[in-house]
C-alpha positions in Angstrom: 15.3 6.1 25.8 18.6 7.3 27.3 21.9 8.5 26.0 23.3 5.0 25.8 20.4 3.9 23.6 21.0 6.8 21.2 24.7 6.1 21.1 24.4 2.4 20.3 22.2 3.1 17.2 23.8 0.4 15.2 22.5 -2.4 17.4 19.7 -4.6 16.3 16.0 -3.9 16.8 14.6 -0.9 18.8 17.6 1.5 19.1 17.6 2.5 15.4 13.9 3.2 15.6 14.4 5.3 18.7 17.2 7.2 17.0 14.7 8.1 14.3 12.2 9.1 16.9 14.8 11.4 18.5 15.5 13.0 15.1 11.8 13.6 14.6 11.5 15.3 18.0 14.5 17.5 17.2 13.0 18.6 13.9 9.7 19.3 15.6 11.4 21.4 18.3 13.1 23.5 15.6 9.9 23.9 13.5 7.8 24.8 16.6 10.4 27.0 18.2 10.0 25.4 21.7 10.3 22.2 23.6 6.8 22.5 25.0 5.1 22.9 21.7 7.0 19.9 20.3 6.0 17.9 23.4 2.3 18.8 23.0 2.3 17.6 19.4 4.1 14.3 20.4 2.1 13.8 23.6 5.2 14.1 25.8 6.1 16.4 28.7 8.5 19.2 28.2 11.0 17.5 30.5 10.8 14.3 28.5 11.5 16.1 25.2 14.4 18.0 26.8 15.9 14.7 28.1 15.6 13.1 24.6 17.2 16.0 22.8 20.1 15.9 25.3 20.5 12.2 24.7 20.6 12.9 21.0 23.2 15.5 21.4 25.3 13.2 23.6 25.0 10.5 21.1 26.2 12.8 18.3 29.0 14.3 20.5 28.0 17.9 19.8 25.4 20.5 20.9 22.6 21.1 18.5 20.6 23.8 20.4 21.4 26.9 22.3 19.1 27.1 25.3 18.2 30.2 27.2 15.3 30.8 29.5 13.6 32.8 26.8 14.3 31.0 23.5 16.0 28.3 21.6 18.4 28.7 18.7 20.4 26.4 16.5 24.1 26.0 16.8 26.2 25.8 13.6 26.2 22.0 13.9 22.4 22.1 14.6 21.8 24.0 11.4 23.7 21.5 9.3 22.0 18.6 11.1 18.5 20.0 10.8 18.8 20.5 7.0 20.0 16.9 6.4 17.7 15.2 8.9 14.6 17.0 7.6 15.4 15.5 4.1 16.0 12.1 5.6 12.8 12.1 7.5 10.9 13.1 4.3 12.5 10.1 2.5 11.5 7.8 5.3 7.9 9.0 5.1 7.8 8.4 1.4 9.3 4.9 1.8 6.6 4.1 4.5 3.9 5.4 2.2 5.2 3.3 -0.7 5.0 0.1 1.3 1.5 1.0 2.5 0.5 1.6 -1.1 1.5 -1.9 -2.0 -1.1 -3.3 0.4 -3.8 -0.8 -0.4 -6.5 -0.3 -3.0 -5.3 2.0 -5.8 -6.8 5.4 -5.2 -6.3 9.1 -5.6 -5.6 11.5 -8.5 -3.3 10.2 -11.2 -1.8 12.9 -13.3 -0.9 11.7 -16.8 0.8 13.5 -19.6 0.8 12.1 -23.2 1.9 13.2 -26.6 -1.1 14.2 -28.7 -1.3 11.4 -31.3 -0.7 8.4 -29.1 -3.0 9.9 -26.5 -5.8 10.5 -29.1 -5.5 7.0 -30.7 -4.7 4.8 -27.7 -4.8 6.4 -24.2 -8.2 8.3 -24.4 -10.2 5.4 -25.8 -8.8 3.1 -23.1 -9.5 5.3 -20.1 -13.1 4.3 -19.5 -12.2 0.7 -19.1 -9.4 1.6 -16.7 -11.6 3.9 -14.6 -14.3 1.2 -14.4 -11.8 -1.2 -13.1 -10.3 1.2 -10.6 -13.3 3.4 -9.4 -11.2 5.1 -6.6 -8.7 6.6 -9.1 -9.3 10.0 -10.7 -7.5 10.7 -13.9 -6.1 14.2 -14.7 -5.0 13.9 -18.3 -2.8 16.5 -20.0 -1.9 16.2 -23.7 0.7 18.2 -25.6 3.6 17.7 -28.0 6.2 19.4 -25.7 8.4 17.8 -23.1 7.3 18.3 -19.5 9.2 18.3 -16.2 7.5 15.6 -14.2 8.6 17.1 -10.9 7.6 20.7 -11.7 4.3 19.7 -13.2 3.6 17.0 -10.6 3.1 14.4 -13.3 2.8 10.7 -12.2 3.1 9.1 -15.6 4.3 10.6 -18.9 3.7 8.8 -22.2 6.7 9.6 -24.4 7.9 8.7 -27.9 11.6 8.0 -28.4 14.7 7.5 -26.3 14.8 8.4 -22.6 17.3 11.1 -21.9 16.9 11.8 -18.1 18.5 8.8 -16.3 16.9 9.9 -13.0 13.5 8.7 -14.3 12.2 5.2 -14.8 11.0 4.1 -18.3 8.8 1.1 -19.1 8.8 0.3 -22.9 5.2 -0.2 -24.0 5.8 -0.9 -27.7 8.6 -0.8 -30.3 8.0 1.5 -33.2 9.5 2.7 -36.5 8.5 5.5 -38.8 7.1 4.9 -42.3 6.7 7.1 -45.3 3.1 6.8 -46.5 0.5 8.4 -48.7 -3.1 7.9 -49.7 -3.7 6.0 -53.0 -5.6 9.1 -54.3 -2.4 11.2 -54.0 -0.2 8.5 -55.6 -2.6 8.2 -58.5 -2.4 11.9 -59.2 1.3 12.4 -59.0 4.6 11.2 -60.4 5.9 7.8 -59.6 7.9 7.4 -56.3 10.7 4.9 -56.7 13.5 6.1 -54.5 13.8 8.4 -51.5 15.4 11.1 -53.7 12.1 11.2 -55.7 10.5 12.9 -52.7 12.1 16.2 -53.9 9.4 16.4 -56.5 6.5 15.6 -54.1 4.4 17.5 -51.6 5.8 16.2 -48.3 3.8 17.1 -45.2 6.0 17.7 -42.2 5.9 17.6 -38.4 7.4 20.8 -37.2 10.2 20.1 -34.7 12.2 23.2 -35.4 12.4 26.1 -37.8 15.2 24.8 -40.0 15.1 22.7 -43.1 13.3 19.4 -42.6 15.3 16.4 -43.6 14.2 12.7 -43.7 17.1 10.3 -43.1 16.9 6.9 -44.8 18.9 3.8 -44.0 18.8 0.9 -46.5 19.5 -2.8 -45.9 23.2 -2.3 -46.6 23.4 0.4 -43.9 23.8 3.3 -46.4 22.4 6.6 -45.2 20.7 9.1 -47.4 19.5 12.5 -46.0 16.7 13.9 -48.2 15.6 17.5 -47.7 11.9 17.7 -48.2 9.3 20.4 -48.4 5.5 20.8 -48.9 2.5 23.1 -48.4 1.6 21.9 -44.9 3.4 21.6 -41.6 2.1 21.2 -38.0 3.2 20.3 -34.5 0.1 18.2 -34.1 0.3 14.6 -35.1 -3.5 14.1 -35.3 -3.7 17.0 -37.9 -0.7 15.6 -39.8 -2.3 12.2 -40.1 -5.6 13.6 -41.3 -3.9 15.6 -44.0 -2.1 12.5 -45.2 -5.3 10.5 -45.2 -7.0 13.2 -47.2 -4.5 12.9 -50.0 -2.8 16.2 -49.4 0.7 14.8 -49.7 3.3 12.3 -48.5 3.8 11.9 -44.7 6.3 10.3 -42.3 4.2 8.6 -39.6 4.9 6.2 -36.7 3.8 2.7 -37.6 1.4 2.4 -34.6 -0.5 5.4 -35.9 -1.3 3.9 -39.3 -1.6 0.2 -38.7 -5.3 0.1 -39.4 -4.8 2.5 -42.4 -2.3 0.2 -44.0 -4.4 -2.9 -43.3 -7.4 -1.3 -45.0 -5.6 0.2 -47.9 -6.5 3.7 -46.9 -2.7 4.5 -46.9 0.2 2.8 -48.7 3.7 2.5 -47.4 6.6 3.7 -49.5 10.2 2.4 -49.3 9.6 -0.6 -47.0 13.2 -1.6 -47.6 14.4 1.5 -45.7 14.3 2.6 -42.1 13.5 6.3 -41.9 13.3 9.0 -39.2 13.8 12.7 -38.6 16.7 12.2 -36.1 16.8 9.2 -33.8 15.7 5.8 -35.0 14.4 4.8 -31.6 10.8 5.8 -31.8 9.3 3.4 -29.2 6.5 4.3 -26.9 7.5 4.6 -23.2 5.7 5.2 -19.9 8.0 7.4 -17.8 7.7 8.1 -14.1 9.7 9.2 -11.1 11.8 6.7 -9.2 9.9 7.5 -6.0 6.5 6.8 -7.6 7.2 3.3 -8.8 5.7 1.6 -5.8 2.5 3.8 -5.7 -0.5 1.5 -6.3 -2.2 4.0 -8.6 1.0 4.3 -10.8 1.7 0.6 -10.7 -1.8 -0.5 -11.9 -1.8 2.2 -14.6 1.5 1.1 -16.0 0.4 -2.6 -16.1 -2.8 -1.5 -17.8 -0.9 0.3 -20.5 1.5 -2.6 -21.0 -1.5 -4.9 -21.6 -3.2 -2.4 -23.8 -0.2 -1.9 -26.1 0.5 -5.7 -26.2 -3.0 -6.3 -27.3 -3.1 -3.5 -29.9 0.5 -3.5 -31.1 1.8 -7.0 -30.2 3.6 -9.1 -32.7 0.4 -10.8 -34.0 -1.7 -7.7 -34.5 0.8 -5.4 -36.0 2.8 -7.8 -38.1 -0.3 -9.1 -39.7 -1.3 -5.6 -40.9 2.2 -4.6 -41.9 2.9 -7.9 -43.5 -0.1 -7.6 -45.8 1.1 -4.1 -46.6 4.6 -5.3 -47.4 3.3 -7.8 -50.0 1.6 -5.0 -52.0 3.4 -3.3 -54.9 5.9 -0.8 -53.5 5.2 1.8 -56.2 2.1 3.0 -58.0 2.1 3.8 -61.6 0.9 7.2 -62.4 0.8 9.7 -65.2 4.1 10.7 -66.6 5.8 13.6 -64.8 5.2 16.9 -66.5 8.3 18.4 -68.1 
């Protein structure tokens, strides 16, 4: 490589590769603090490294290094160039690794975060099959009901509920979802009749704690009319599993995602109220999403896990399975007669 090769970096073929090689050498010289140390790492003589750095400087049209007999130091231009080139080389390495992953067997540790309820009902039961299919992958599963920073926590895949806010991430929708007001038959038999959303003011409503303010359930009917109903009860929690168990036990009325209660509705263990309304705490997009960083989308371990999840949720919550259960529930009487309300 000579200065002419460096200068004509836009030509086809080898020159662009040699330009990257020269940048790597420059970064190595800065990191090691000497030409000789960088040369030993690269298997080159000190004279060859010096010649290549000079060619790089000539191609750029500016000096990057101050050279004395005792030490090397960066010029102002060298400091700027070093910071940017170091990032560029890191991105090149990641790109190379991504391509290599496409051709390799999925392996390594896969760090997964999931919300509690969906993790408990769907993710955890499915992991043995996934691990059996991919024996060189190790799962590190974290479950919580709090948002996590994928970069800070080094998370490969995050299973989230609801709309994606951070546009720097990639989201794969695994299933659509809506929330449903439901209760156990035993609760409905013991309490006043529930005919409209406003009747909930007289009922024990079990709540998912998302803040410390007044809990409000928002209802939209078929005409698009919105009703906000303040509700209260004797039990609240930030754990979806605990909330579901309390509703099943007949403690009160709950607002649950449909995917969490499909089997309960099909078996009659729970009954849906107000099927003519859509209802939510805040947003009405309550779908299940697999979220991951842009740079991880080509990693084999991430790719196969996302595809596994997509197949899992299609099988468990696809149109046939879910609509059959919810369709049977929709045909049942919407309200249950009970004892007259005490005055």
